[in-house]
N, C-alpha and C positions, 0 to 999 in steps of 0.2 A: 404591501408588505405591515407585520404584524407587528408592531414593538413589545408583544408580548413573547412571540416566537423569538426576537434577537434575547430578549434579555435571557430568556430558556437557554440558548445558546450561548450566552457568558459565562451563564451559570454553571454549564457543565464544562466547558470548554477551563474554566477558573478552577473548578470543585478533582476534575482529573488532573488537570497540573499539580496541582498541590499534594494529591493522592500516590500521582506516579513520583514524584521526589522524594517523598518521605518513604514510600516503602523501595525506593532502588539504595537508600542510604540505611534503610534497615536492613534490606536483604543483604548487602554486598560483602560483608565477611563472612558469609555461609559459602555464597557464590564462589569468595578468593580459593575454599578447601573444595569445593567440589565439582565446581563448571570452568574450569582456566580453557582456555580458547589455547589452542598449542601451535605457532607457526605453520602453514603447508601450504602447496602449492598455489593457492587465490587467497591467502592471507597478502594484507597489505604491512601488517605488524611484523617486529623483530620480536618481541618475549613473548610471555604467554599473559593474556588479559582476559579475567573473571567475562563468564556470558551469564546473561539470562533477566537482563532490565529487562526484557518483554515480561517476563511476569508481571512486573511492575504496570508499566502500560499498557499489559490483555487488562489486568483486575482492575486500573485505574478507569480506562475507558467503560467497561462494563457495568462498575460499581456506580460511578458517577454516571450515567444515561439510562440505568438502574435508577438509582433517584431520583433524578430529575421527575422524570415519567411517571413514579410511582406518587409523588408529590403530586401532579399536576392532576393526575386520575382522571384526564381527557381521553373523551375514545378516540381520537385522530391517534393518539402518541400511543403507538400499543408496536411493537416488536416479535413477530414471530419467534415463540422461543426458539427453534430449532435452529435459527441466528446466534442465539446466544451459547445454544449447548454445542453447538458445530463449532462459536471459535474457541470453546473452552476446552471441546475435544480435541481440538486439532494443536492447538496448545501445550496438552499433554504430548503428544506426538510429536513437536517439535524440540519440548524439554527431554523427552527420551533418549532423542536421537541426538539433543549435547550432548549427555552423560555417555550413553553407549549407543556408535554410528550404527544405526538401523539396515539394512538390505534394500536396495533400490526398489525392487518390488514391492514386500511388504510396507515400504514404507509411501509410495504412491498412489498404494488401496488405500490406507487409508484417510489419507490427505484429498483420493476422491470420493469418500463416504461424505466428508465434511463438506465438500464445495458442493455432491450432490445433496444434501439436506439442504443448503440453502437456495441450489438452483430450484427446486422440487416445493418450496416455500412458497415459491410465488404464487399469488391467485392463477387459474386457468385463463380468467377472461381476460389478463395484461397479457399482448403478447409482443415480441418485436415486430413478425412478420404471419401475419394474418391469415395469407393464403397458403403454408408451410403447414404441415402435418405436427403438432404438439409434441410427440414424442421426440419428431426429428429437432426440433426448435430445442428443447430442451436439452439431449443427448451433446448437441454441438454447442451451448451454452456449460456444459459438463467441461466438456472437453478443453475450451478455453481457459475457464474458471480454474482448471487447473494446472494450465500455462500460465495465467496469472499470477497463481498464489504462489506458483516455484521461482517467479520471475522476481518478484519481488523479492526472493531471498536470496537470487543470483547476486542480484543488484546491492543485495546491502552487506558492499565489502569495500567498503570506507568509513571513515570516521565520518555523521552528522549526512548521509547521504540518503537514508531512506528518512530521516527528515527535511534533507532537502527537496525529496520528491511526496513527501505523503503531506506536507504543512499547505502547498499550495491545492493540492486536489481537496484534502477535507476542508478548508478554510471555503473554496467552491464552492464545494456541493450544501456545506451548510450556510450560504448568502445565498445560492438559489432554492432550499427548501424556503427559507426566509420572501423570497418573492411567489413561491406555490408550484415551482420548476420541478420539483422531488418532494415526495414525501416527508410528514413534519417528522415521522420516524430516523428515516437514516437523516435525516438533515442532522436532528441532535445528537445522534451517535458519530456523524462522524464531525461536531464539534466539539464532545468528549475526547475523539482520540485524536481530535489537535493538539487539543489541552496535553492529554497525557504525553504527545512528543515534544511537547515543549519542555515541558516537565523534566525528561529525560535527557534532552540538548544539551544542558551544561556539561552534564555526567560523558556525554559520547562527541565533546569537539574536541579536536585534535591539541596533544596528545591526548587518545581515551582512557577512560578510568573503567569504563566497562562497555561491556557491548548486551545488543540485542539476544544475541542468540535464535536459532530457530522457532524459540515458545515465542519469540514474537514477533519474527519475519512473516511468519508463516499467517497468525490470525490478520495482523497487518492488514497481510496480502490479502484475505478472505472476506477483511472487513470493507475494505476498498475496494471488491470485487462488488460484493453486493451494493453499495453506494452506488456504483458506476453502471452496475443495471437498474435498479433502482429509476436511474437518471435516463436511460436506454429504454427501459418500460415506459418512460411520461414523454416518448418519443422523439427525445433530444439527443437522438444519437452520435451527430457532430461533438456533441461537448463531451461525451462519454467516452468518446476515440482521442481526443484531444487534450486532454486532461490528463492523461496519463502517456503521451503518445513518447515522448523521450523513453519510458522505459520499455516500452514497448518496441521499439525500434533497435536499440541498444543490442535488449536480453535475445529478440528475434535476429536480426542479423548475426549476432555471435553464434546463437545457437547455428544455421541454416550452413556457415563458415566452417565450425569446428565438423559440422557433419560432410560436409563438400572435401575436408583435407581424412575425412575417414581417422578423424581424432577422436576417442571417448568421449562424447557431449555430457556425459552424465558424471563425468570426474572434476576434482576439483581442479581451478584454472586461473590466470590472471586475461582471459582474452579480450574482455568486456573494453569497450572504447574509454570506460573514465576509469579503468584501471593502465590499461596503454599509456592513459595522460599522467600517469604520475614518473611514468617510465622511459615519459620524453620529456620530463622537466616540470611539468605542473606540479605547484603547490596543493594539499591534501586540501588548503582554504581557498584557493582559486579553484578546483575541480567544483568542489561541492558549491562555492559561491558563483557560478559559474551554470550549474543547472539549477537552482533553488531562480535565477533573474530568466530563467527558459522557460522553467514550470508556471512563473507569473506569468510571462509572455501566452504562453500557452492558454494559462487560466485567461487571461483579456480576450483571447479569442473566441474558446470554449461562451465568456458572456456575449461576446458578439454576436456566434451564431443567435445563440437563446433567444437574443435580443431582436435579431432583424428577422427570424424565425423564414428562411426563405430557402430553399434545394438551390439556387445557386449561389447563394452567400457561400451555404455549407460548405458547398465544393470548396471556391474560391478559399476560404480561413481553412479548410483542411491542407489544401495544398501549402499556402503560405504557412501554416503549423510544419508539415512536412516536408519546405524547404529549411525554415529554422533547424529542425531535426537534423538534415541531413548537414547545414554549413556545422552546427556543432561534433558533430562526431567526426565530420574532416580536419574539425581544428582538434580535437584530442589528436586524432591521428599523428597527427605533424611533431616533431619536434622543437621546443621554443628555441 
């Protein structure tokens, strides 16, 4: 582990946290006028709240990461231009959708373009399944990435929920980068995103003063997906699945349940397990607190997977993670 890499990650995180907090304070008065999130079928809030803090979180992440990378001048710290461009592009798509709702099909096509840019920026010699045709692997990753970006958006329906999920993931990726289990650039961006979310958290704690909006949840999903893809391309498949396992399970099970009931699954709703928990008597603080602790447990399992480096251990750890997530979802489904 390099002390220099740890220092760079700490600098990126601290810089991103400061930029994020300052930008949120500066932009909130304007967002109060132009980007109010009115309560709807999906909402957990009862009064209009400004949204758009994702502008600050995204800008802080890219600025802090870019500044630290530029100052180091290291050839190992290079991020594909397409990743930065795709992040900005999908943020713009999200902001337009926040201001004026976009139709489903154009919105998905625009999101798919951003995800495709990230997926196809990966070098051809880095493969998940070398025996699989590259066009098939990239196509599957495109679909998975599009779903991941949207599930991060779907799960951003409660104060501090995105921070409770993304902070443990980004912290884990940054630490794994310090040990060489993921590239230096994704690790640094993960540290910057972690810091930006920590700068956002005081403004989003219950009762929230501001929301991320799609301008935040979409690029956060894209950057998280890129970091997890980089982890998987370094042959850490179990860790890449364990880190987002709660979000993956809650969102995917909810989607299939809505499809089985022939509900319009693309429409706003309050069917996610974390949303049902608040209807079942859980306070917002208790929900996000339990999700945060669960994600810390999943992060520890991911570290164990990387450390043990064994197929048998990976299977056992994935099973343990699945049981922990299943227990949490069952708990959220029951009334206190």
